[in-house]
C-alpha positions as CSV (number, residue, x, y, z in Angstrom):
1,X,-16.7,125.2,130.4
2,X,-17.2,124.1,126.8
3,X,-15.9,127.5,125.4
4,X,-12.8,127.3,127.5
5,X,-12.2,123.6,126.6
6,X,-12.6,124.4,122.9
7,X,-10.2,127.4,123.1
8,X,-12.9,130.1,122.6
9,X,-13.4,133.3,124.7
10,X,-15.1,132.8,128.0
11,X,-17.7,133.1,129.3
12,X,-19.8,132.2,126.3
13,X,-22.9,134.2,125.5
14,X,-25.3,131.3,126.2
15,X,-25.3,127.9,128.0
16,X,-23.4,125.2,126.2
17,X,-23.3,121.5,127.0
18,X,-22.5,119.6,123.7
19,X,-20.5,120.1,120.6
20,X,-21.3,117.7,117.7
21,X,-18.7,116.6,115.2
22,X,-20.3,114.3,112.7
23,X,-22.9,113.9,110.0
24,X,-26.2,113.5,111.8
25,X,-29.0,115.3,109.9
26,X,-30.1,117.1,113.1
27,X,-26.8,119.0,113.4
28,X,-24.1,118.1,110.9
29,X,-20.6,119.6,111.1
30,X,-19.5,121.9,108.4
31,X,-16.2,121.8,106.4
32,X,-14.1,124.9,106.4
33,X,-12.8,124.0,103.0
34,X,-11.8,127.2,101.1
35,X,-14.8,128.9,102.6
36,X,-17.4,126.5,101.0
37,X,-19.0,125.7,104.4
38,X,-20.5,122.5,103.0
39,X,-21.9,120.1,105.6
40,X,-20.2,116.9,106.3
41,X,-23.5,115.1,105.7
42,X,-23.8,116.5,102.1
43,X,-20.1,115.9,101.4
44,X,-20.5,112.2,102.3
45,X,-23.8,111.8,100.5
46,X,-22.3,113.2,97.3
47,X,-19.5,110.6,97.2
48,X,-19.8,108.0,100.0
49,X,-17.3,105.6,98.4
50,X,-14.6,108.3,98.3
51,X,-15.4,109.6,101.8
52,X,-16.1,106.3,103.6
53,X,-14.3,103.7,101.4
54,X,-16.2,101.3,99.3
55,X,-16.6,98.6,102.0
56,X,-17.7,101.0,104.7
57,X,-20.1,102.8,102.3
58,X,-21.8,99.5,101.5
59,X,-21.7,98.3,105.1
60,X,-23.3,101.4,106.6
61,X,-25.6,102.4,103.7
62,X,-23.6,105.4,102.7
63,X,-23.7,107.0,106.1
64,X,-20.9,107.9,108.6
65,X,-21.7,105.4,111.3
66,X,-20.4,107.3,114.3
67,X,-20.9,110.7,115.9
68,X,-18.2,112.4,118.0
69,X,-19.2,114.9,120.7
70,X,-17.5,117.1,123.3
71,X,-19.4,117.3,126.6
72,X,-19.1,119.9,129.3
73,X,-21.5,119.5,132.2
74,X,-21.6,122.3,134.8
75,X,-24.8,120.8,136.2
76,X,-26.5,117.4,135.7
77,X,-27.7,116.4,132.3
78,X,-30.9,114.5,131.9
79,X,-31.5,110.9,133.1
80,X,-31.8,108.9,129.9
81,X,-31.3,105.6,128.0
82,X,-31.0,104.6,124.4
83,X,-32.8,101.8,122.4
84,X,-31.3,98.8,120.7
85,X,-31.4,98.5,116.9
86,X,-34.7,96.6,116.8
87,X,-36.4,99.0,119.2
88,X,-35.1,102.0,117.2
89,X,-36.3,100.8,113.9
90,X,-39.7,99.8,115.2
91,X,-40.1,103.0,117.1
92,X,-39.0,105.2,114.2
93,X,-41.4,103.5,111.8
94,X,-44.3,103.6,114.4
95,X,-43.9,107.3,115.0
96,X,-43.6,108.0,111.3
97,X,-46.9,106.1,110.7
98,X,-48.5,108.1,113.4
99,X,-47.3,111.3,111.6
100,X,-45.3,112.6,114.6
101,X,-43.1,115.4,113.3
102,X,-39.3,114.8,113.6
103,X,-39.0,118.0,115.6
104,X,-41.9,117.3,117.9
105,X,-41.1,117.6,121.6
106,X,-42.9,114.3,122.2
107,X,-41.0,112.4,119.6
108,X,-38.9,109.5,121.0
109,X,-37.2,108.2,117.8
110,X,-35.6,110.7,115.5
111,X,-33.8,108.1,113.4
112,X,-33.8,104.3,112.9
113,X,-30.4,103.6,114.6
114,X,-29.3,102.4,118.0
115,X,-26.9,104.4,120.1
116,X,-24.2,102.6,122.0
117,X,-21.7,105.1,123.4
118,X,-18.3,105.6,125.0
119,X,-17.5,108.6,127.1
120,X,-13.8,109.4,127.9
121,X,-13.1,111.9,130.7
122,X,-11.1,115.0,129.9
123,X,-11.4,116.3,133.5
124,X,-12.6,114.6,136.6
125,X,-16.0,113.3,135.4
126,X,-19.0,112.2,137.5
127,X,-21.9,110.1,136.4
128,X,-24.8,107.9,137.3
129,X,-24.9,104.8,135.2
130,X,-26.5,101.3,135.4
131,X,-28.5,99.9,138.2
132,X,-26.4,99.1,141.3
133,X,-26.2,95.7,142.9
134,X,-29.3,95.2,145.0
135,X,-27.5,94.5,148.3
136,X,-25.6,97.8,148.1
137,X,-28.8,99.7,147.1
138,X,-30.5,98.2,150.2
139,X,-27.6,99.3,152.4
140,X,-27.9,102.8,150.9
141,X,-31.6,103.1,151.4
142,X,-31.4,101.9,155.0
143,X,-28.4,104.2,155.8
144,X,-30.5,107.3,154.9
145,X,-33.0,106.6,157.7
146,X,-36.2,107.4,155.9
147,X,-39.2,105.3,156.8
148,X,-40.6,105.0,153.3
149,X,-37.1,104.1,152.0
150,X,-37.0,101.3,154.6
151,X,-40.2,99.9,153.2
152,X,-38.7,100.1,149.7
153,X,-35.6,98.4,150.8
154,X,-37.6,95.5,152.3
155,X,-39.3,95.0,149.0
156,X,-36.0,94.9,147.3
157,X,-34.7,92.3,149.7
158,X,-37.8,90.2,149.0
159,X,-37.1,90.4,145.2
160,X,-33.4,91.0,144.9
161,X,-33.1,90.9,141.1
162,X,-34.0,92.8,138.0
163,X,-37.7,92.3,138.6
164,X,-37.4,93.9,142.0
165,X,-35.4,96.8,140.5
166,X,-38.1,97.2,137.8
167,X,-40.9,97.2,140.4
168,X,-39.3,99.9,142.5
169,X,-38.4,102.0,139.5
170,X,-42.0,101.8,138.2
171,X,-43.4,102.7,141.6
172,X,-41.2,105.8,141.9
173,X,-41.7,107.1,138.4
174,X,-45.4,106.5,138.1
175,X,-47.0,107.2,141.5
176,X,-48.8,110.6,141.3
177,X,-48.4,112.9,144.3
178,X,-45.8,110.5,145.8
179,X,-42.5,111.9,144.7
180,X,-42.5,115.4,146.1
181,X,-43.1,114.3,149.7
182,X,-40.6,111.6,149.6
183,X,-38.0,113.8,147.8
184,X,-38.4,116.4,150.6
185,X,-37.8,113.7,153.2
186,X,-34.8,112.4,151.2
187,X,-33.2,115.9,151.0
188,X,-33.4,116.3,154.8
189,X,-32.1,112.8,155.3
190,X,-29.1,113.5,153.1
191,X,-28.3,116.6,155.0
192,X,-28.3,114.7,158.2
193,X,-26.2,111.9,156.8
194,X,-23.6,114.3,155.4
195,X,-23.4,116.3,158.7
196,X,-22.8,113.2,160.8
197,X,-19.2,112.4,161.1
198,X,-17.5,109.6,163.0
199,X,-13.9,110.5,164.0
200,X,-13.9,113.1,161.2
201,X,-14.9,110.6,158.5
202,X,-18.1,110.9,156.5
203,X,-20.2,107.8,155.8
204,X,-19.5,105.4,153.0
205,X,-22.4,106.7,150.9
206,X,-21.4,110.4,151.1
207,X,-21.1,110.7,147.3
208,X,-24.5,109.2,146.7
209,X,-26.1,111.4,149.5
210,X,-24.5,114.5,148.1
211,X,-25.8,113.7,144.6
212,X,-29.3,113.1,145.9
213,X,-29.2,116.3,147.9
214,X,-28.1,118.4,145.0
215,X,-30.6,116.8,142.6
216,X,-33.5,117.0,145.1
217,X,-32.8,120.7,145.7
218,X,-32.7,121.4,142.0
219,X,-35.6,119.1,141.0
220,X,-37.9,118.9,144.1
221,X,-40.8,117.2,142.2
222,X,-38.9,115.0,139.8
223,X,-39.0,111.2,140.3
224,X,-35.5,111.1,138.7
225,X,-34.2,112.2,142.1
226,X,-35.4,109.0,143.7
227,X,-34.3,106.9,140.7
228,X,-30.8,108.2,141.2
229,X,-30.6,106.1,144.4
230,X,-30.8,103.0,142.3
231,X,-27.9,103.8,140.0
232,X,-24.1,103.3,140.3
233,X,-22.4,106.6,141.3
234,X,-19.2,106.7,139.2
235,X,-16.2,109.0,139.1
236,X,-13.8,108.9,136.1
237,X,-10.3,110.4,136.2
238,X,-8.9,111.9,133.0
239,X,-8.4,109.2,130.4
240,X,-10.8,106.7,132.0
241,X,-14.0,105.8,130.2
242,X,-17.4,104.3,130.4
243,X,-19.1,102.2,127.7
244,X,-22.9,102.3,127.7
245,X,-24.8,99.7,125.8
246,X,-28.5,99.9,124.9
247,X,-30.9,100.2,127.7
248,X,-28.4,101.6,130.2
249,X,-30.0,104.3,132.3
250,X,-27.5,107.1,133.0
251,X,-27.0,110.8,133.7
252,X,-23.8,112.8,133.4
253,X,-23.4,115.0,136.5
254,X,-20.3,117.1,136.2
255,X,-17.1,117.4,134.2
256,X,-15.8,117.5,130.6
257,X,-15.5,114.5,128.3
258,X,-15.2,113.3,124.7
259,X,-18.0,111.1,123.7
260,X,-18.4,108.8,120.7
261,X,-21.5,106.9,119.7
262,X,-23.4,105.3,116.9
263,X,-24.8,108.0,114.6
264,X,-28.1,108.5,116.4
265,X,-30.1,111.0,118.4
266,X,-32.6,108.5,119.9
267,X,-33.1,109.4,123.6
268,X,-35.6,108.1,126.1
269,X,-35.6,110.4,129.1
270,X,-36.2,109.3,132.6
271,X,-36.2,112.6,134.5
272,X,-34.0,115.5,135.7
273,X,-35.4,117.5,132.8
274,X,-38.4,119.6,131.7
275,X,-38.4,117.7,128.5
276,X,-40.9,114.9,127.5
277,X,-40.6,111.6,129.6
278,X,-42.5,108.7,128.0
279,X,-42.6,106.3,131.0
280,X,-44.2,103.4,129.0
281,X,-41.6,103.5,126.2
282,X,-38.7,104.0,128.6
283,X,-39.7,100.9,130.6
284,X,-39.7,98.9,127.4
285,X,-36.1,100.1,126.5
286,X,-34.4,99.9,129.9
287,X,-32.1,97.1,131.0
288,X,-32.9,96.5,134.7
289,X,-30.2,94.0,135.4
290,X,-28.3,95.2,138.5
291,X,-24.5,95.2,138.8
292,X,-21.4,97.3,138.6
293,X,-20.5,99.2,135.5
294,X,-16.8,98.7,134.8
295,X,-14.5,101.5,133.9
296,X,-13.0,101.1,130.4
297,X,-9.2,101.3,130.3
298,X,-7.4,102.1,127.0
299,X,-4.9,99.7,125.4
300,X,-1.5,101.2,124.7
301,X,0.7,100.0,121.9
302,X,3.8,101.1,123.9
303,X,5.4,102.8,121.0
304,X,3.9,106.2,119.9
305,X,1.7,106.9,123.0
306,X,-1.6,105.9,121.3
307,X,-4.3,104.7,123.7
308,X,-7.2,102.8,122.0
309,X,-10.5,102.4,123.7
310,X,-11.9,99.0,122.7
311,X,-15.7,98.4,122.8
312,X,-18.1,95.8,121.3
313,X,-19.5,98.5,119.0
314,X,-18.7,98.0,115.3
315,X,-19.7,101.6,114.4
316,X,-16.8,103.3,116.1
317,X,-13.4,103.2,117.7
318,X,-11.7,106.0,119.7
319,X,-8.0,106.6,120.1
320,X,-6.3,109.1,122.4
321,X,-2.8,110.3,121.3
322,X,-0.4,112.1,123.6
323,X,2.3,114.2,121.8
324,X,5.3,116.2,123.1
325,X,7.6,118.4,120.9
326,X,10.6,117.1,122.8
327,X,9.4,113.5,122.9
328,X,9.9,113.4,126.7
329,X,7.4,110.9,128.0
330,X,5.2,111.2,124.9
331,X,5.8,110.6,121.3
332,X,7.1,113.5,119.2
333,X,5.0,112.6,116.1
334,X,2.0,110.4,115.1
335,X,1.1,109.2,111.6
336,X,-2.4,108.2,110.4
337,X,-2.7,105.9,107.4
338,X,-5.5,106.0,104.8
339,X,-8.2,103.3,104.4
340,X,-11.0,104.6,106.7
341,X,-12.7,107.9,107.5
342,X,-11.4,109.7,110.5
343,X,-12.2,112.7,112.6
344,X,-9.2,114.2,114.5
345,X,-10.0,116.4,117.4
346,X,-7.3,118.4,119.3
347,X,-8.2,118.8,123.0
348,X,-5.0,120.3,124.3
349,X,-2.0,122.1,122.8
350,X,-1.6,122.3,119.1
351,X,-0.1,120.2,116.2
352,X,1.1,120.7,112.7
353,X,-0.9,118.3,110.4
354,X,1.1,117.7,107.2
355,X,1.6,115.5,104.1
356,X,3.4,115.8,100.8
357,X,0.7,118.2,99.7
358,X,0.2,120.8,102.4
359,X,0.3,121.4,106.1
360,X,-1.5,123.6,108.7
361,X,-1.8,124.0,112.4
362,X,-4.6,122.3,114.4
363,X,-5.2,124.1,117.7
364,X,-7.1,123.3,120.9
365,X,-10.8,122.8,120.1
366,X,-10.2,122.4,116.3
367,X,-10.9,119.2,114.3
368,X,-10.4,117.9,110.8
369,X,-12.1,115.4,108.6
370,X,-9.9,112.8,106.9
371,X,-11.7,110.9,104.1
372,X,-10.9,107.3,103.4
373,X,-9.4,108.2,100.1
374,X,-6.7,110.5,101.7
375,X,-3.0,109.5,102.0
376,X,-0.8,109.4,105.1
377,X,-1.1,112.4,107.5
378,X,1.6,113.2,110.1
379,X,0.9,115.2,113.3
380,X,3.8,117.0,115.0
381,X,3.2,119.0,118.1
382,X,3.9,122.7,118.2
383,X,3.7,122.2,122.0
384,X,2.5,119.3,124.2
385,X,-0.7,118.2,122.7
386,X,-3.6,115.7,123.0
387,X,-5.6,114.3,120.1
388,X,-8.6,112.1,119.9
389,X,-9.1,110.1,116.7
390,X,-12.5,108.7,115.8
391,X,-12.9,106.1,113.2
392,X,-15.0,103.1,112.3
393,X,-14.7,100.1,114.6
394,X,-14.5,96.3,114.0
395,X,-17.3,93.9,114.8
396,X,-14.9,91.6,116.6
397,X,-13.5,94.3,118.9
398,X,-13.1,93.4,122.5
399,X,-13.0,95.7,125.5
400,X,-10.3,96.2,128.2
401,X,-11.7,97.4,131.5
402,X,-10.0,99.5,134.1
403,X,0.0,113.9,102.7
404,X,-3.0,116.1,103.3
405,X,-5.3,116.5,100.2
406,X,-7.6,119.4,99.6
407,X,-10.5,117.2,100.6
408,X,-9.0,117.2,104.2
409,X,-10.9,120.0,105.9
410,X,-11.3,121.5,109.2
411,X,-14.7,120.8,110.9
412,X,-16.8,123.7,112.2
413,X,-19.9,123.2,114.4
């Protein structure tokens, strides 16, 4: 899916789930600038004031504060959460002091940064995110008709708050020899639930049951299958988004999306993966407060078909731009001013990027880096096109729910 999305031949020669566009040391993008192939990380480090702007260079210690990704999930990605800033710095220093190699499979903290993130659907996108309201979780557990789940639901009723959610989560993720039997019972219960129709209509928890059935079949011994029952089951339509703050347990199930986050690779896994799961550290990071996770709706300026996704994160801001050569329904051009670093990614169609210096075509799957020192750049579609523009955000940002210089270079990763 990722190869097709990025305009490359399909099928690709190996499984692909993520494309990174940014300057994280683990996998920095490279600049296709007259064949130099310099990494974006090295380019920024060599002259952070020029690349980021003086204010941003000082504010973010000479680092690009955001990381842009393209995701394509044909099957569920791991259940995971990310630390807040204090947790990240303490964990990074602790593992350094313990001489845990940065590339160790048991390393939790690969940098000292937090990782709030925003994911915007390119296709229909399905996810598990955040702990569901306790009353609804109780209804789900009872609807599945499994004796042990009835016992668990009774415990949740008795302690219907974050403490109850934490207790059940802990029981499921730590009880040896317990998960496999219960997962087997759950899989059979989900099959029964999905095969039972009333007047041709499936039950109200069909999506949750289908997800648990698929996960239980793929991961028959993984506690993450049970934990999925505690999480909000969310479907995003193209253009809709989710904002995930620190401690939010989540798993992306299926679909393609653009994701932007603070520049970090700190991941605490909770299951649905053969990779390391540090239960103790994960429990310290998780936010167990139950409740719905609202879908983020973009703000439109109503003039040039720009749609801005506002979040509380100061490290990033993401804008979607719809362009049409004839200007029917969409704008026919879009102009980006200077003053802040920007990554522009084309996810559909193609555009001509130009200034008083030069111009070139940016096609589907291609991206460019615009340093803060660059002048105005105009994008004109060669055909109907969609762009995503990543830049640094503002600390006071709110959130709404439901002439090209030689230094401008294509990004390659």
